[in-house]
C-alpha positions in Angstrom: -43.7 -104.5 -64.6 -43.1 -102.8 -68.0 -43.1 -99.0 -68.1 -45.9 -97.2 -70.0 -43.4 -96.4 -72.9 -42.2 -100.0 -73.2 -45.8 -101.2 -73.3 -46.6 -98.8 -76.2 -43.5 -100.1 -78.0 -44.7 -103.7 -77.9 -47.7 -103.1 -80.0 -45.9 -101.9 -83.3 -43.3 -104.7 -82.8 -46.1 -107.3 -82.5 -48.0 -105.9 -85.5 -44.7 -105.9 -87.6 -44.0 -109.5 -86.7 -47.5 -110.6 -87.7 -47.3 -108.8 -91.0 -43.9 -110.2 -91.8 -45.1 -113.8 -91.1 -48.3 -113.6 -93.2 -48.7 -116.4 -95.8 -51.5 -118.1 -97.8 -52.8 -121.6 -97.3 -53.5 -124.0 -100.2 -57.2 -123.0 -100.1 -56.4 -119.3 -100.2 -56.8 -118.5 -96.5 -54.4 -116.0 -94.9 -52.1 -117.6 -92.4 -49.6 -116.5 -89.7 -46.4 -118.6 -89.9 -43.6 -117.5 -87.6 -41.5 -120.7 -87.7 -39.2 -122.0 -90.4 -39.9 -125.3 -92.2 -36.6 -126.6 -90.9 -37.6 -125.9 -87.3 -40.9 -127.7 -87.8 -39.3 -130.6 -89.5 -36.9 -131.0 -86.5 -39.8 -130.8 -84.1 -41.7 -133.4 -86.1 -38.8 -135.8 -86.2 -38.2 -135.5 -82.4 -41.9 -136.1 -81.6 -42.1 -139.1 -83.9 -39.0 -140.7 -82.4 -40.4 -140.2 -79.0 -43.7 -141.8 -80.0 -41.9 -144.8 -81.4 -40.3 -145.3 -78.0 -43.5 -145.0 -76.1 -46.0 -146.8 -78.3 -46.2 -150.4 -79.4 -45.3 -150.8 -83.1 -47.4 -153.3 -85.0 -45.4 -156.3 -86.4 -48.2 -157.6 -88.5 -46.8 -157.9 -92.0 -50.2 -157.7 -93.8 -51.4 -154.7 -91.9 -48.1 -152.9 -92.4 -48.2 -153.7 -96.1 -51.8 -152.4 -96.4 -51.1 -149.1 -94.6 -47.8 -148.6 -96.5 -49.5 -149.2 -99.9 -52.1 -146.5 -99.2 -49.6 -144.1 -97.8 -47.2 -144.5 -100.7 -50.1 -143.9 -103.2 -51.0 -140.7 -101.4 -47.5 -139.2 -100.7 -46.2 -139.7 -104.2 -48.6 -136.9 -105.2 -47.4 -134.5 -102.5 -45.2 -131.7 -103.8 -41.5 -132.0 -102.9 -41.7 -128.5 -101.4 -43.6 -130.1 -98.5 -41.2 -132.9 -98.0 -38.3 -134.3 -100.1 -37.6 -138.0 -100.1 -39.7 -140.9 -98.8 -42.2 -140.6 -96.0 -41.7 -142.8 -92.9 -44.9 -144.7 -92.1 -45.4 -146.5 -88.8 -48.4 -148.5 -87.7 -49.0 -148.4 -83.9 -50.7 -151.4 -82.3 -53.4 -149.7 -80.3 -57.2 -149.5 -80.2 -57.0 -145.7 -80.4 -59.1 -144.5 -83.4 -56.4 -142.1 -84.6 -53.8 -141.3 -87.2 -51.5 -138.3 -87.7 -48.8 -136.8 -90.0 -46.0 -134.6 -88.9 -43.7 -132.1 -90.6 -40.6 -133.9 -91.9 -42.4 -136.7 -93.7 -43.8 -138.7 -90.7 -47.1 -140.7 -90.7 -48.5 -142.7 -87.8 -51.6 -144.9 -88.1 -53.2 -146.7 -85.1 -54.7 -150.1 -85.7 -57.9 -148.9 -84.0 -58.7 -146.7 -86.9 -58.4 -149.6 -89.3 -61.5 -151.1 -87.7 -63.5 -148.0 -88.7 -62.1 -147.7 -92.2 -63.8 -150.4 -94.4 -61.4 -150.3 -97.3 -58.3 -148.6 -98.9 -60.3 -145.6 -100.0 -61.5 -144.8 -96.5 -57.9 -145.2 -95.2 -56.8 -142.9 -98.0 -59.2 -140.3 -96.8 -57.6 -140.5 -93.3 -54.0 -140.4 -94.6 -54.9 -137.6 -97.1 -56.5 -135.6 -94.3 -53.5 -136.0 -92.0 -51.0 -135.2 -94.8 -53.2 -132.2 -95.6 -52.4 -130.7 -92.2 -48.7 -130.9 -93.1 -49.2 -129.5 -96.6 -51.1 -126.5 -95.1 -48.5 -126.0 -92.4 -51.2 -126.2 -89.7 -48.6 -127.1 -87.0 -46.7 -123.9 -87.8 -49.9 -121.8 -87.8 -51.1 -123.2 -84.5 -47.8 -122.6 -82.8 -47.7 -119.1 -84.2 -51.3 -118.3 -83.2 -50.7 -119.6 -79.7 -47.5 -117.5 -79.4 -49.3 -114.4 -80.6 -52.2 -115.0 -78.3 -49.9 -115.3 -75.3 -48.0 -112.1 -76.2 -51.3 -110.3 -76.8 -52.7 -111.3 -73.4 -49.4 -110.2 -71.8 -49.6 -106.8 -73.5 -53.3 -106.5 -72.5 -52.5 -107.5 -69.0 -49.7 -104.8 -68.8 -52.2 -102.3 -70.2 -54.8 -103.1 -67.6 -52.1 -102.9 -64.8 -51.3 -99.4 -65.9 -54.9 -98.4 -66.1 -57.5 -97.3 -63.5 -60.0 -100.0 -64.5 -61.7 -102.0 -61.7 -61.9 -105.8 -61.7 -58.7 -106.2 -63.7 -58.3 -109.9 -62.8 -61.8 -110.7 -63.9 -61.4 -108.8 -67.2 -58.1 -110.6 -68.0 -59.7 -114.0 -67.2 -62.6 -113.2 -69.5 -60.1 -112.2 -72.3 -58.4 -115.6 -71.8 -61.7 -117.4 -72.3 -62.5 -115.3 -75.3 -59.1 -116.2 -76.9 -59.8 -119.9 -76.3 -63.3 -120.1 -77.6 -63.2 -117.2 -80.0 -59.8 -117.7 -81.7 -58.0 -121.0 -80.9 -60.9 -123.4 -81.1 -62.3 -121.9 -84.4 -58.7 -122.0 -85.6 -58.7 -125.8 -85.0 -62.1 -126.3 -86.7 -60.8 -124.2 -89.7 -57.7 -126.4 -89.9 -59.8 -129.6 -89.8 -62.1 -128.5 -92.5 -59.2 -127.3 -94.7 -57.4 -130.7 -94.2 -60.6 -132.5 -95.1 -60.8 -130.6 -98.4 -57.1 -131.0 -99.2 -57.2 -134.6 -98.2 -60.2 -135.4 -100.5 -58.5 -133.7 -103.4 -55.2 -135.5 -102.7 -56.9 -138.9 -102.5 -58.8 -138.2 -105.8 -55.6 -137.3 -107.6 -54.0 -140.5 -106.2 -56.7 -142.6 -107.7 -59.0 -143.2 -104.7 -62.7 -142.5 -105.1 -63.3 -139.3 -103.1 -66.8 -140.4 -102.1 -65.0 -142.8 -99.7 -64.3 -139.7 -97.5 -68.0 -139.2 -97.0 -68.5 -142.8 -96.2 -65.6 -142.7 -93.7 -67.2 -139.9 -91.7 -70.5 -141.7 -91.7 -68.7 -144.6 -90.1 -67.0 -142.2 -87.7 -70.4 -140.8 -86.7 -71.7 -144.3 -85.9 -68.6 -145.2 -84.0 -68.2 -141.9 -82.1 -71.6 -141.8 -80.3 -72.4 -138.4 -78.7 -70.4 -135.3 -79.6 -69.8 -132.0 -77.7 -71.4 -128.9 -79.1 -69.4 -127.8 -82.2 -68.5 -124.4 -80.7 -66.9 -126.2 -77.7 -64.8 -128.4 -79.9 -61.6 -128.0 -81.9 -63.2 -130.3 -84.6 -66.2 -129.7 -86.7 -69.2 -132.1 -86.0 -69.3 -135.3 -88.0 -72.4 -134.0 -89.9 -70.6 -130.7 -90.8 -67.7 -132.7 -92.2 -70.1 -135.0 -94.2 -71.9 -132.0 -95.6 -68.7 -130.2 -96.6 -67.1 -133.2 -98.2 -70.3 -134.1 -100.0 -70.5 -130.6 -101.5 -66.8 -130.7 -102.5 -67.2 -133.9 -104.5 -68.2 -131.8 -107.5 -64.6 -130.5 -107.6 -62.8 -133.7 -106.5 -64.6 -136.2 -108.7 -63.1 -134.8 -112.0 -59.7 -135.1 -110.3 -60.4 -138.8 -109.7 -61.6 -139.3 -113.2 -58.4 -137.7 -114.5 -56.1 -139.8 -112.3 -53.9 -142.3 -114.2 -53.7 -144.9 -111.5 -56.1 -146.9 -109.4 -54.0 -148.2 -106.4 -54.6 -151.9 -105.5 -54.3 -152.1 -101.7 -56.6 -154.9 -100.4 -57.5 -154.6 -96.8 -56.4 -157.6 -94.7 -58.0 -159.0 -91.6 -57.2 -156.7 -88.8 -56.0 -158.4 -85.5 -57.6 -157.2 -82.3 -55.7 -154.0 -81.4 -53.9 -153.7 -78.1 -55.8 -151.8 -75.5 -54.5 -148.3 -75.0 -53.2 -147.4 -71.6 
């Protein structure tokens, strides 16, 4: 157990570390980033390599060409400070309705999501959203917040151990629940909302009609069925996303009008995806 003096010393150290790691997201939100970009890029590359070993990679030429076309149109408008060089895009043959992007220029798209996206514009909304997470360094922020939360709970636990308070175990358990539902889950919802906005602007600058992002989430709402209460989820509700994206069209539509290209990425017939294990 830490001594009382060591416990007191942890607090200023923790505060100093948090202040030193403060940054600002693309939407102007204050962030806590405690890991270097190189570290995140290496983690992203390792994770992507592992997924390519575990998942079935689609060999359908038309499907790969479609996804690559949309991804290329989006990533060419991503600042080189986010990633230098080309982005690696892999289509996974799975009925999972999912896609992701990782630090280090990695994009994965599951064929299951291509059944929900009706056209290139809706896929651009997905790719833009996932790349938006990378642009805003959400992986770094989530790792950092988890790290700080664990340290904070450890410090609080030490403080309780040194105190005369009754029901210490119950109090500590309550604090853990408070961190989960009061900090980490809202953090996730904030990240998703921010990625929606960044993604809509990115697709508009890339020449895709930003209203396709609203249509996408209407499709998602139909396909998804029931949802958990928003406060119990790391993601905003479909209706919240539709409302936010609809409101943001007033900013993204002029970006679309100013775009100098209109990508031509016709959607092919999508083969029945492989059932996920």
